[in-house]
ROSE-4610 file (N, C-alpha, C; in Angstrom, 1 decimal, always signed):
// ROSE-4610
residu = [M/M/M/S/S/S/D/D/D/P/P/P/S/S/S/M/M/M/T/T/T/Q/Q/Q/P/P/P/D/D/D/Q/Q/Q/R/R/R/A/A/A/Q/Q/Q/I/I/I/I/I/I/A/A/A/D/D/D/A/A/A/D/D/D/T/T/T/A/A/A/D/D/D/M/M/M/E/E/E/T/T/T/G/G/G/T/T/T/P/P/P/P/P/P/E/E/E/S/S/S/P/P/P/L/L/L/R/R/R/Y/Y/Y/E/E/E/Q/Q/Q/A/A/A/Q/Q/Q/I/I/I/K/K/K/R/R/R/V/V/V/L/L/L/E/E/E/A/A/A/A/A/A/L/L/L/L/L/L/T/T/T/A/A/A/Q/Q/Q/E/E/E/P/P/P/L/L/L/P/P/P/I/I/I/V/V/V/A/A/A/L/L/L/R/R/R/K/K/K/L/L/L/F/F/F/D/D/D/N/N/N/A/A/A/L/L/L/S/S/S/A/A/A/R/R/R/Q/Q/Q/I/I/I/S/S/S/G/G/G/V/V/V/I/I/I/D/D/D/E/E/E/I/I/I/A/A/A/R/R/R/D/D/D/W/W/W/A/A/A/D/D/D/S/S/S/G/G/G/M/M/M/A/A/A/L/L/L/V/V/V/Q/Q/Q/V/V/V/A/A/A/S/S/S/G/G/G/W/W/W/R/R/R/F/F/F/Q/Q/Q/A/A/A/R/R/R/Q/Q/Q/E/E/E/M/M/M/Q/Q/Q/P/P/P/F/F/F/L/L/L/N/N/N/R/R/R/L/L/L/D/D/D/P/P/P/P/P/P/K/K/K/A/A/A/P/P/P/R/R/R/Y/Y/Y/S/S/S/R/R/R/A/A/A/V/V/V/L/L/L/E/E/E/T/T/T/L/L/L/A/A/A/I/I/I/I/I/I/A/A/A/Y/Y/Y/H/H/H/Q/Q/Q/P/P/P/V/V/V/T/T/T/R/R/R/G/G/G/D/D/D/I/I/I/E/E/E/E/E/E/I/I/I/R/R/R/G/G/G/I/I/I/S/S/S/V/V/V/S/S/S/S/S/S/S/S/S/V/V/V/L/L/L/K/K/K/T/T/T/L/L/L/T/T/T/S/S/S/R/R/R/G/G/G/W/W/W/V/V/V/D/D/D/Q/Q/Q/V/V/V/G/G/G/Y/Y/Y/R/R/R/N/N/N/V/V/V/P/P/P/G/G/G/K/K/K/P/P/P/A/A/A/L/L/L/L/L/L/V/V/V/T/T/T/T/T/T/R/R/R/Q/Q/Q/F/F/F/L/L/L/D/D/D/D/D/D/L/L/L/G/G/G/L/L/L/Q/Q/Q/S/S/S/L/L/L/E/E/E/A/A/A/L/L/L/P/P/P/P/P/P/L/L/L/Q/Q/Q/E/E/E/L/L/L/G/G/G/A/A/A/L/L/L/V/V/V/E/E/E/V/V/V/D/D/D/A/A/A/G/G/G/H/H/H/A/A/A/S/S/S/S/S/S/A/A/A/E/E/E/A/A/A/E/E/E/T/T/T/T/T/T/I/I/I/D/D/D/P/P/P/E/E/E/D/D/D/Q/Q/Q/E/E/E]
num = [1/1/1/2/2/2/3/3/3/4/4/4/5/5/5/6/6/6/7/7/7/8/8/8/9/9/9/10/10/10/11/11/11/12/12/12/13/13/13/14/14/14/15/15/15/16/16/16/17/17/17/18/18/18/19/19/19/20/20/20/21/21/21/22/22/22/23/23/23/24/24/24/25/25/25/26/26/26/27/27/27/28/28/28/29/29/29/30/30/30/31/31/31/32/32/32/33/33/33/34/34/34/35/35/35/36/36/36/37/37/37/38/38/38/39/39/39/40/40/40/41/41/41/42/42/42/43/43/43/44/44/44/45/45/45/46/46/46/47/47/47/48/48/48/49/49/49/50/50/50/51/51/51/52/52/52/53/53/53/54/54/54/55/55/55/56/56/56/57/57/57/58/58/58/59/59/59/60/60/60/61/61/61/62/62/62/63/63/63/64/64/64/65/65/65/66/66/66/67/67/67/68/68/68/69/69/69/70/70/70/71/71/71/72/72/72/73/73/73/74/74/74/75/75/75/76/76/76/77/77/77/78/78/78/79/79/79/80/80/80/81/81/81/82/82/82/83/83/83/84/84/84/85/85/85/86/86/86/87/87/87/88/88/88/89/89/89/90/90/90/91/91/91/92/92/92/93/93/93/94/94/94/95/95/95/96/96/96/97/97/97/98/98/98/99/99/99/100/100/100/101/101/101/102/102/102/103/103/103/104/104/104/105/105/105/106/106/106/107/107/107/108/108/108/109/109/109/110/110/110/111/111/111/112/112/112/113/113/113/114/114/114/115/115/115/116/116/116/117/117/117/118/118/118/119/119/119/120/120/120/121/121/121/122/122/122/123/123/123/124/124/124/125/125/125/126/126/126/127/127/127/128/128/128/129/129/129/130/130/130/131/131/131/132/132/132/133/133/133/134/134/134/135/135/135/136/136/136/137/137/137/138/138/138/139/139/139/140/140/140/141/141/141/142/142/142/143/143/143/144/144/144/145/145/145/146/146/146/147/147/147/148/148/148/149/149/149/150/150/150/151/151/151/152/152/152/153/153/153/154/154/154/155/155/155/156/156/156/157/157/157/158/158/158/159/159/159/160/160/160/161/161/161/162/162/162/163/163/163/164/164/164/165/165/165/166/166/166/167/167/167/168/168/168/169/169/169/170/170/170/171/171/171/172/172/172/173/173/173/174/174/174/175/175/175/176/176/176/177/177/177/178/178/178/179/179/179/180/180/180/181/181/181/182/182/182/183/183/183/184/184/184/185/185/185/186/186/186/187/187/187/188/188/188/189/189/189/190/190/190/191/191/191/192/192/192/193/193/193/194/194/194/195/195/195/196/196/196/197/197/197/198/198/198/199/199/199/200/200/200/201/201/201/202/202/202/203/203/203/204/204/204/205/205/205/206/206/206/207/207/207/208/208/208/209/209/209/210/210/210/211/211/211/212/212/212/213/213/213/214/214/214/215/215/215/216/216/216/217/217/217/218/218/218/219/219/219/220/220/220/221/221/221/222/222/222/223/223/223/224/224/224/225/225/225/226/226/226/227/227/227/228/228/228/229/229/229/230/230/230/231/231/231]
x = [-114.5/-115.8/-115.7/-116.7/-116.6/-116.6/-116.2/-116.1/-117.5/-117.6/-118.9/-119.5/-118.7/-119.2/-120.1/-120.0/-120.8/-122.1/-123.2/-124.6/-125.1/-126.1/-126.6/-127.9/-127.8/-128.9/-130.3/-130.4/-131.7/-132.3/-131.5/-132.0/-132.3/-131.5/-131.7/-133.0/-133.2/-134.5/-135.7/-135.6/-136.7/-137.0/-135.9/-136.1/-136.8/-136.4/-137.0/-138.5/-138.7/-140.1/-141.0/-140.5/-141.3/-141.6/-140.6/-140.9/-141.9/-141.8/-142.8/-144.2/-144.2/-145.5/-146.1/-145.3/-145.8/-146.3/-145.7/-146.2/-147.6/-147.9/-149.2/-150.2/-149.8/-150.7/-151.1/-150.1/-150.4/-150.9/-151.1/-151.7/-150.6/-149.3/-148.3/-147.9/-148.0/-147.6/-146.2/-145.9/-144.5/-143.6/-144.0/-143.1/-143.6/-143.6/-144.1/-143.2/-143.8/-143.0/-141.9/-140.7/-139.6/-139.8/-139.7/-139.8/-138.4/-137.4/-136.1/-135.1/-134.1/-133.1/-132.2/-131.7/-130.9/-129.7/-129.1/-127.9/-128.3/-129.4/-129.9/-130.2/-130.9/-131.2/-129.9/-128.9/-127.7/-127.0/-127.0/-126.4/-127.1/-128.4/-129.2/-129.0/-129.0/-128.8/-127.4/-126.4/-125.0/-124.9/-125.4/-125.3/-126.0/-127.2/-127.9/-127.1/-126.5/-125.8/-124.5/-123.9/-122.6/-122.7/-123.8/-124.0/-124.9/-125.5/-126.3/-125.5/-126.0/-125.4/-125.6/-126.7/-127.1/-127.4/-127.4/-127.7/-129.1/-129.3/-130.6/-131.3/-132.5/-133.2/-133.8/-134.2/-134.8/-136.0/-136.8/-138.0/-137.7/-136.6/-136.2/-135.7/-134.9/-134.3/-135.4/-136.5/-137.6/-138.3/-138.2/-138.8/-138.0/-136.8/-136.0/-136.7/-137.5/-138.1/-139.7/-140.2/-141.6/-142.2/-141.5/-142.0/-142.3/-141.8/-142.1/-141.3/-140.2/-139.4/-139.8/-139.8/-140.1/-138.8/-139.0/-137.8/-136.9/-137.4/-136.6/-135.7/-136.3/-135.5/-134.4/-134.8/-133.8/-132.6/-133.0/-132.0/-131.0/-131.6/-130.8/-129.8/-130.2/-129.2/-128.2/-128.6/-127.6/-126.5/-126.9/-125.9/-124.9/-125.4/-124.5/-123.6/-124.1/-123.2/-122.2/-122.6/-121.6/-120.5/-120.8/-119.8/-118.9/-119.5/-118.7/-117.6/-117.9/-117.0/-116.1/-116.3/-115.6/-114.1/-113.5/-112.0/-111.5/-112.4/-112.0/-111.8/-111.4/-111.2/-112.5/-113.6/-114.9/-115.7/-116.7/-117.5/-119.0/-119.9/-121.3/-121.8/-122.2/-122.5/-123.9/-124.5/-125.8/-125.7/-126.2/-126.3/-127.7/-128.0/-129.3/-130.3/-129.8/-130.7/-130.8/-130.0/-130.1/-128.7/-128.5/-127.3/-126.5/-125.1/-124.2/-122.9/-122.2/-120.8/-119.9/-118.9/-117.9/-116.5/-115.5/-114.1/-113.9/-113.2/-112.8/-111.8/-111.8/-111.0/-109.5/-109.1/-107.7/-107.3/-108.3/-108.0/-107.9/-108.4/-108.5/-107.1/-106.1/-104.8/-104.3/-104.6/-104.2/-105.1/-106.4/-107.3/-107.1/-106.6/-106.3/-105.2/-104.4/-103.3/-103.9/-105.0/-105.6/-106.4/-107.1/-107.9/-107.8/-106.7/-106.5/-107.8/-108.3/-109.5/-109.3/-110.3/-110.2/-111.1/-110.6/-111.4/-111.7/-113.0/-113.5/-112.9/-112.7/-112.3/-113.4/-114.2/-115.4/-114.9/-115.6/-115.2/-115.7/-115.2/-115.6/-117.1/-117.6/-119.0/-119.9/-119.4/-120.2/-120.2/-119.1/-119.0/-119.7/-119.7/-120.4/-121.9/-122.3/-123.8/-124.3/-123.5/-123.8/-123.9/-123.0/-123.0/-124.2/-124.6/-125.8/-127.0/-127.2/-128.3/-128.4/-127.2/-127.2/-127.5/-127.0/-127.2/-128.4/-129.0/-130.2/-131.4/-131.4/-132.5/-133.9/-135.0/-135.0/-134.8/-134.1/-133.7/-134.1/-134.2/-134.4/-133.1/-133.1/-131.9/-131.7/-132.7/-132.6/-132.0/-132.4/-131.8/-130.3/-129.9/-128.5/-127.7/-128.3/-127.6/-127.5/-128.6/-128.5/-127.5/-127.3/-126.3/-124.9/-124.7/-123.4/-123.0/-124.0/-123.8/-123.4/-123.7/-123.3/-124.3/-124.6/-125.5/-125.0/-126.0/-125.6/-125.8/-124.7/-124.8/-125.6/-126.3/-127.1/-126.3/-125.0/-124.2/-123.8/-123.8/-123.4/-124.5/-125.8/-126.9/-127.0/-126.7/-126.7/-125.7/-124.5/-123.5/-124.0/-124.7/-125.1/-126.3/-127.2/-128.3/-127.9/-127.0/-126.5/-125.7/-125.1/-124.3/-125.3/-126.5/-127.5/-127.5/-126.9/-126.8/-127.9/-128.5/-129.5/-130.7/-131.9/-133.1/-134.1/-135.1/-136.2/-137.4/-137.9/-139.0/-140.3/-140.4/-141.6/-141.3/-142.2/-142.1/-142.5/-141.8/-142.2/-143.4/-144.3/-145.6/-145.4/-144.6/-144.4/-144.4/-144.5/-144.6/-143.4/-143.7/-142.6/-142.5/-143.0/-143.0/-141.6/-140.6/-139.2/-139.1/-138.3/-138.2/-137.4/-137.8/-137.2/-136.2/-134.9/-133.9/-133.5/-133.2/-132.7/-131.7/-130.9/-130.0/-130.7/-130.1/-130.8/-130.2/-130.8/-130.3/-128.9/-128.8/-127.6/-126.4/-126.7/-125.7/-125.2/-126.1/-125.8/-125.1/-125.6/-124.9/-123.5/-123.2/-121.9/-120.9/-121.5/-120.6/-120.6/-121.4/-121.4/-122.2/-123.2/-123.9/-125.3/-125.9/-127.3/-128.3/-128.0/-129.0/-128.3/-129.0/-128.5/-127.9/-128.4/-127.9/-126.5/-126.0/-124.7/-123.7/-124.2/-123.3/-122.2/-121.0/-119.8/-120.0/-119.1/-119.1/-118.9/-119.5/-119.5/-118.2/-117.2/-115.8/-115.2/-115.7/-115.2/-115.9/-117.0/-117.8/-117.0/-116.3/-115.6/-114.7/-113.8/-112.8/-113.5/-114.6/-115.3/-115.9/-116.5/-117.1/-116.0/-114.9/-113.8/-113.3/-113.1/-112.5/-113.5/-114.8/-115.7/-116.2/-116.3/-116.7/-115.7/-114.5/-113.4/-113.7/-114.4/-114.7/-115.9/-116.7/-117.8/-117.3/-118.2/-117.9/-117.2/-116.0/-115.3/-116.0/-116.8/-117.5/-118.6/-119.1/-120.1/-119.5/-118.3/-117.6/-117.2/-117.3/-116.9/-116.0/-115.1/-114.3/-115.0/-115.2/-115.9/-115.0/-115.2/-114.5/-115.5/-115.1/-116.0/-116.4/-117.7/-118.1/-118.0/-118.0/-117.9/-116.5/-115.5/-114.1/-113.8/-114.7/-114.5/-115.1/-116.0/-116.7/-115.8]
y = [-3.5/-3.6/-3.0/-2.4/-1.7/-2.8/-2.4/-3.3/-4.0/-5.3/-6.0/-5.9/-5.4/-5.3/-4.0/-3.1/-1.9/-2.2/-1.8/-1.9/-0.6/-0.7/+0.5/+0.9/+2.0/+2.4/+2.4/+3.0/+3.1/+1.7/+0.8/-0.6/-1.3/-1.1/-1.7/-1.2/+0.1/+0.6/+0.1/-0.1/-0.7/-2.1/-2.9/-4.3/-4.4/-3.5/-3.5/-3.0/-2.0/-1.5/-2.6/-3.3/-4.4/-5.5/-5.8/-6.9/-6.4/-5.1/-4.6/-4.5/-4.2/-4.2/-5.6/-6.6/-8.0/-8.3/-7.7/-7.9/-7.5/-6.3/-5.7/-6.5/-7.0/-7.8/-9.1/-9.7/-11.0/-10.8/-9.5/-9.3/-9.4/-9.5/-9.5/-8.1/-7.7/-6.3/-6.0/-4.9/-4.5/-4.4/-4.2/-4.1/-5.0/-6.3/-7.2/-7.1/-7.3/-7.3/-8.4/-8.0/-9.0/-10.1/-11.3/-12.4/-13.1/-12.4/-13.0/-11.9/-12.3/-11.4/-11.0/-9.8/-9.3/-10.1/-10.6/-11.4/-12.8/-13.3/-14.6/-14.4/-13.2/-13.0/-12.9/-12.2/-12.1/-13.5/-14.3/-15.6/-16.5/-16.4/-17.3/-16.8/-15.5/-15.0/-15.3/-15.1/-15.4/-16.9/-17.8/-19.2/-19.6/-19.0/-19.3/-18.8/-17.6/-17.1/-17.8/-18.2/-18.9/-20.3/-20.9/-22.3/-22.5/-21.4/-21.5/-21.7/-22.5/-22.8/-21.7/-21.0/-20.0/-18.7/-17.5/-16.3/-16.3/-15.7/-15.8/-14.4/-14.3/-13.0/-12.8/-11.6/-11.2/-12.0/-12.3/-13.1/-14.5/-15.1/-16.4/-16.2/-15.1/-14.9/-14.7/-14.1/-13.9/-15.2/-16.2/-17.5/-18.1/-17.7/-18.3/-17.9/-16.9/-16.4/-16.4/-17.3/-17.5/-16.1/-15.3/-14.0/-13.1/-13.3/-12.4/-11.1/-11.1/-9.9/-9.3/-8.0/-7.3/-7.3/-7.0/-6.9/-5.8/-4.7/-3.6/-4.1/-4.9/-5.4/-6.3/-7.2/-8.2/-7.4/-6.4/-5.6/-4.9/-4.4/-3.7/-4.7/-5.9/-6.9/-7.3/-7.4/-7.7/-6.7/-5.4/-4.3/-4.5/-4.9/-5.2/-6.3/-7.4/-8.5/-8.1/-7.3/-6.9/-6.0/-5.2/-4.4/-5.3/-6.3/-7.2/-7.9/-8.2/-8.9/-7.9/-6.7/-5.7/-5.8/-6.3/-6.4/-7.8/-8.7/-10.1/-10.4/-11.6/-12.0/-12.3/-12.3/-12.6/-11.3/-11.2/-10.1/-10.6/-9.9/-10.2/-9.2/-9.7/-8.9/-9.2/-8.2/-8.4/-8.5/-9.6/-9.8/-9.9/-10.2/-10.2/-11.1/-12.2/-13.2/-13.0/-12.2/-12.0/-11.7/-12.2/-12.0/-13.2/-13.1/-14.2/-13.8/-14.7/-14.5/-14.9/-14.2/-14.6/-14.1/-14.7/-14.3/-13.0/-12.1/-10.8/-11.1/-10.2/-10.4/-10.6/-9.9/-9.9/-11.3/-12.1/-13.4/-14.5/-14.2/-15.2/-15.8/-15.0/-15.7/-16.7/-16.5/-17.5/-18.7/-18.5/-19.6/-20.5/-19.9/-20.6/-21.6/-21.4/-22.4/-23.7/-23.6/-24.9/-25.6/-24.8/-25.4/-24.5/-24.7/-23.9/-23.9/-22.8/-22.7/-23.1/-23.8/-24.1/-23.1/-22.0/-20.9/-21.3/-21.1/-21.4/-20.4/-20.8/-19.8/-19.8/-18.8/-18.7/-18.2/-18.7/-18.3/-16.9/-16.3/-15.0/-14.9/-16.0/-16.0/-16.0/-16.8/-16.9/-15.5/-14.9/-13.6/-12.5/-12.5/-11.5/-11.7/-12.9/-13.2/-12.9/-13.2/-12.8/-11.3/-10.6/-9.1/-8.5/-9.1/-8.5/-8.8/-10.0/-10.3/-9.4/-9.2/-8.5/-7.0/-6.4/-5.0/-4.6/-5.6/-5.3/-6.1/-6.9/-7.7/-7.0/-7.7/-9.1/-9.0/-10.1/-10.1/-11.5/-11.6/-12.9/-13.3/-14.6/-15.0/-14.2/-13.8/-13.0/-11.6/-11.0/-9.8/-9.9/-11.0/-11.2/-11.3/-12.1/-12.3/-11.0/-10.1/-8.9/-7.9/-7.9/-7.1/-7.6/-9.0/-9.5/-9.6/-9.6/-9.8/-11.2/-12.2/-13.5/-14.4/-15.6/-16.5/-17.0/-17.3/-17.8/-19.3/-19.9/-21.4/-21.8/-22.9/-23.4/-23.8/-24.2/-24.6/-23.4/-22.2/-21.0/-20.7/-20.7/-20.5/-21.6/-22.8/-23.9/-23.7/-23.2/-22.9/-21.9/-20.9/-19.8/-20.3/-21.1/-21.6/-22.7/-23.5/-24.6/-24.0/-22.8/-22.2/-21.4/-21.3/-20.6/-19.1/-18.6/-17.2/-16.6/-17.4/-17.0/-17.9/-17.3/-18.0/-17.4/-18.2/-17.8/-17.3/-16.2/-15.6/-15.4/-15.9/-15.8/-15.7/-15.2/-15.2/-13.8/-13.3/-12.1/-12.3/-11.4/-11.5/-11.1/-11.9/-11.7/-13.0/-13.1/-14.4/-15.3/-16.5/-17.4/-17.5/-16.5/-16.5/-16.8/-16.0/-16.3/-16.1/-16.9/-16.9/-15.6/-15.1/-13.9/-14.4/-13.9/-14.3/-13.1/-13.5/-12.5/-13.2/-12.3/-12.9/-13.2/-14.0/-14.5/-13.9/-14.2/-13.8/-14.5/-15.7/-16.4/-15.7/-15.1/-14.3/-13.2/-12.4/-11.3/-11.8/-12.9/-13.5/-13.8/-14.5/-14.9/-13.8/-12.6/-11.5/-10.6/-11.0/-10.2/-8.9/-8.9/-7.7/-7.8/-6.6/-6.6/-6.5/-5.8/-5.5/-5.3/-5.2/-5.0/-3.6/-2.6/-1.3/-1.2/-2.3/-2.3/-2.9/-3.3/-3.9/-2.9/-3.4/-2.5/-2.1/-1.1/-0.7/-2.0/-1.9/-3.1/-3.7/-2.9/-3.4/-4.2/-4.0/-4.7/-6.0/-6.3/-7.5/-8.8/-8.9/-10.1/-10.5/-9.5/-9.8/-10.2/-9.5/-9.7/-11.1/-11.5/-12.9/-13.9/-13.8/-14.8/-14.9/-13.7/-13.7/-14.3/-13.8/-14.2/-15.6/-16.1/-17.4/-18.4/-18.0/-18.8/-19.0/-18.2/-18.3/-19.2/-19.5/-20.4/-21.9/-22.8/-24.2/-24.6/-25.2/-25.6/-26.8/-27.5/-28.6/-28.2/-26.9/-26.4/-25.7/-25.2/-24.4/-25.3/-24.8/-25.5/-24.7/-25.3/-24.7/-24.8/-23.7/-23.8/-23.4/-24.1/-23.7/-23.0/-22.0/-21.2/-22.1/-22.5/-23.4/-22.7/-21.4/-20.6/-20.7/-20.9/-21.0/-22.4/-23.3/-24.7/-24.8/-23.9/-24.0/-23.5]
z = [-9.0/-8.3/-6.9/-6.4/-5.1/-4.0/-2.8/-1.7/-1.5/-1.5/-1.4/+0.0/+1.0/+2.3/+2.5/+1.4/+1.4/+0.8/+1.4/+0.8/+0.2/-0.6/-1.2/-0.4/+0.3/+1.2/+0.6/-0.6/-1.2/-1.5/-2.0/-2.3/-1.0/+0.0/+1.3/+1.9/+1.9/+2.4/+1.7/+0.4/-0.4/+0.0/+0.2/+0.7/+2.0/+2.9/+4.3/+4.1/+3.3/+3.1/+2.5/+1.6/+0.9/+2.0/+2.8/+3.8/+4.8/+5.2/+6.2/+5.6/+4.3/+3.6/+3.6/+3.4/+3.5/+4.9/+5.9/+7.3/+7.4/+6.9/+7.0/+6.2/+5.0/+4.2/+4.9/+5.7/+6.3/+7.7/+8.2/+9.5/+10.6/+10.3/+11.3/+11.6/+12.9/+13.3/+12.8/+12.2/+11.8/+12.9/+14.1/+15.3/+16.4/+16.2/+17.2/+18.4/+19.6/+20.9/+20.8/+21.2/+21.3/+22.2/+21.8/+22.7/+22.9/+22.3/+22.4/+22.9/+23.6/+24.1/+22.9/+22.9/+21.8/+21.5/+22.5/+22.3/+21.7/+22.0/+21.4/+20.0/+19.6/+18.2/+17.4/+17.9/+17.2/+17.0/+18.0/+17.9/+16.9/+16.9/+16.0/+14.5/+14.3/+12.9/+12.5/+13.3/+13.0/+12.6/+13.4/+13.1/+11.8/+11.5/+10.3/+9.1/+9.2/+8.0/+7.8/+8.9/+8.7/+8.2/+8.4/+8.0/+6.7/+6.3/+5.1/+3.8/+2.9/+1.7/+0.6/+0.8/-0.1/+0.6/-0.1/+0.6/+1.2/+2.4/+3.0/+3.0/+2.4/+2.5/+3.8/+4.1/+5.4/+5.7/+4.6/+4.8/+5.4/+5.0/+5.5/+6.9/+7.2/+8.5/+9.6/+9.2/+10.1/+10.6/+9.7/+10.0/+11.2/+11.4/+12.6/+13.9/+13.9/+15.1/+15.0/+14.2/+13.9/+13.5/+12.8/+12.3/+13.4/+14.6/+15.7/+15.6/+14.8/+14.6/+13.2/+13.1/+11.8/+11.0/+9.7/+8.8/+9.3/+9.8/+10.3/+11.5/+12.4/+13.5/+13.1/+12.2/+11.7/+11.0/+10.2/+9.5/+10.5/+11.6/+12.6/+13.2/+13.5/+14.1/+13.1/+11.8/+10.8/+10.7/+10.9/+10.9/+12.0/+13.2/+14.3/+14.0/+13.4/+13.1/+12.1/+11.1/+10.1/+10.8/+11.7/+12.4/+13.3/+13.9/+14.7/+13.9/+12.6/+11.7/+10.8/+11.1/+10.2/+10.1/+11.2/+11.3/+11.1/+10.6/+10.4/+8.9/+8.7/+7.3/+6.5/+7.3/+6.7/+6.7/+5.7/+5.6/+5.4/+6.1/+5.9/+4.8/+3.7/+2.5/+2.0/+1.3/+0.7/-0.8/-1.3/-2.7/-3.2/-4.4/-5.0/-4.2/-3.8/-3.1/-1.6/-1.0/+0.4/+1.0/+2.2/+3.0/+3.1/+3.1/+3.2/+3.8/+4.4/+4.8/+3.7/+3.4/+2.4/+2.8/+2.3/+2.6/+1.9/+2.6/+1.9/+0.8/-0.2/-1.4/-1.1/+0.0/+0.3/+0.9/+1.3/+1.9/+0.8/-0.4/-1.4/-1.8/-2.0/-2.3/-1.3/+0.0/+1.0/+0.9/+0.8/+0.7/-0.5/-1.6/-2.8/-2.6/-1.6/-1.4/-0.8/-0.2/+0.3/-0.8/-1.6/-2.7/-3.9/-4.7/-5.9/-6.8/-7.1/-7.9/-9.4/-10.0/-11.4/-12.1/-12.3/-12.9/-14.4/-14.7/-16.1/-17.0/-18.2/-19.2/-20.3/-20.2/-21.2/-22.5/-23.6/-24.9/-25.2/-26.3/-26.7/-26.9/-27.6/-27.9/-26.6/-25.6/-24.4/-23.7/-23.6/-22.9/-23.6/-25.0/-25.7/-25.6/-25.6/-25.5/-24.1/-23.1/-21.7/-21.6/-22.1/-22.0/-22.7/-23.8/-24.5/-23.7/-23.2/-22.3/-21.1/-20.4/-19.2/-19.4/-20.5/-20.7/-21.6/-22.2/-23.1/-22.8/-21.7/-21.4/-21.2/-21.5/-22.0/-23.5/-24.0/-25.4/-26.0/-27.3/-27.9/-28.6/-29.0/-29.7/-31.0/-31.6/-32.8/-32.5/-31.3/-30.9/-30.7/-30.1/-29.8/-31.1/-32.1/-33.4/-34.2/-34.0/-34.7/-34.2/-32.8/-32.2/-32.5/-32.4/-32.6/-34.1/-35.0/-36.4/-36.8/-36.0/-36.2/-35.5/-36.0/-35.4/-34.0/-33.2/-31.8/-31.7/-31.4/-31.3/-30.1/-30.2/-29.1/-27.9/-28.1/-27.0/-26.2/-26.8/-26.1/-25.1/-25.5/-24.6/-23.6/-23.9/-23.0/-21.9/-22.2/-21.2/-20.2/-20.7/-19.8/-18.9/-19.5/-18.7/-17.7/-18.1/-17.2/-16.0/-16.3/-15.2/-14.3/-14.7/-13.9/-14.0/-15.0/-15.2/-16.1/-17.0/-17.9/-17.8/-17.9/-17.9/-18.9/-19.2/-20.1/-19.3/-19.6/-18.8/-19.6/-20.8/-21.6/-23.1/-23.8/-25.3/-25.8/-26.8/-27.5/-28.3/-28.3/-29.0/-30.5/-31.2/-32.6/-33.3/-34.6/-35.3/-34.8/-34.6/-34.1/-32.6/-31.9/-30.4/-29.9/-30.2/-29.7/-28.2/-27.6/-26.1/-25.7/-24.6/-24.0/-22.9/-23.0/-22.1/-21.2/-19.9/-18.9/-18.1/-17.4/-16.4/-15.1/-14.2/-13.0/-11.8/-10.6/-9.3/-9.1/-9.6/-9.4/-10.1/-11.2/-12.0/-11.1/-10.5/-9.6/-8.3/-7.8/-6.6/-6.8/-8.0/-8.3/-8.5/-8.9/-9.1/-7.9/-6.8/-5.6/-5.7/-6.6/-6.8/-6.3/-5.9/-5.4/-6.5/-7.6/-8.6/-9.9/-11.0/-12.3/-12.4/-11.6/-11.6/-11.1/-10.4/-9.9/-10.9/-12.1/-13.1/-13.5/-13.7/-14.0/-15.5/-15.9/-17.3/-18.2/-19.3/-20.2/-20.5/-20.7/-21.0/-19.8/-18.6/-17.4/-17.1/-17.8/-17.4/-17.6/-18.8/-19.1/-18.0/-17.6/-16.5/-15.2/-14.9/-13.6/-13.6/-14.7/-14.8/-14.6/-15.3/-15.2/-13.8/-13.1/-11.8/-10.7/-10.8/-9.8/-10.0/-11.2/-11.4/-10.8/-10.7/-10.1/-8.6/-8.0/-6.6/-6.3/-7.4/-7.2/-7.2/-7.0/-7.0/-8.2/-8.1/-9.3/-10.0/-9.2/-9.8/-10.8/-10.6/-11.4/-12.6/-12.5/-13.5/-14.7/-15.9/-17.0/-18.0/-18.6/-19.6/-20.9/-21.6/-22.9/-24.0/-25.1/-26.4/-27.3/-27.9/-28.7/-29.9/-30.0/-31.1/-32.4/-32.4/-33.7/-34.2/-33.3/-33.7/-34.4/-34.1/-34.6/-36.0/-36.3/-37.6/-38.7]
């Protein structure tokens, strides 16, 4: 996977443009006069990002300043903060849900000595089902079974939904109204990705999931046994 500290310019520009469009729709000037010193803005953003439990989108970061700063102004300060931390063991990165600080990959072996990760080992059925949903979404359970050539156990889908990686977004308008399944922002966040377009080649997904899931909360991770292997 590419360096998570690098952002994708086109997606970044679209996020800023969407936020600025929201400014106009709510009547907030896109370039409101600054009521804060630049150094103060940087300190506040840095403190919020360092203490947040989840990634923070620009919309949330603007609330720190009563929406007096535009999305473009916030983005510019974020760039400065990212440069400030460029030579440290931490990186300010953008994922699907927003911005967050995280340890650089080369720091992980040292951090693991303090808190050895309990990396989950997902079954073949879980990984195959996740890959089908990620690369063919939205899909129904029947679609998954047709592609895999084998029935999908309810426990497999439960594992993915309880992990927060898969969710239901509606129903297909066919007899039986089967549920449509898609991957979530949490799935992209855990893999350190901004969008589905950044997904790696299919053959690399399994290894990426196992490695990156080990960096998530071990309390949430679960070891799964392939229910199909027990039958």
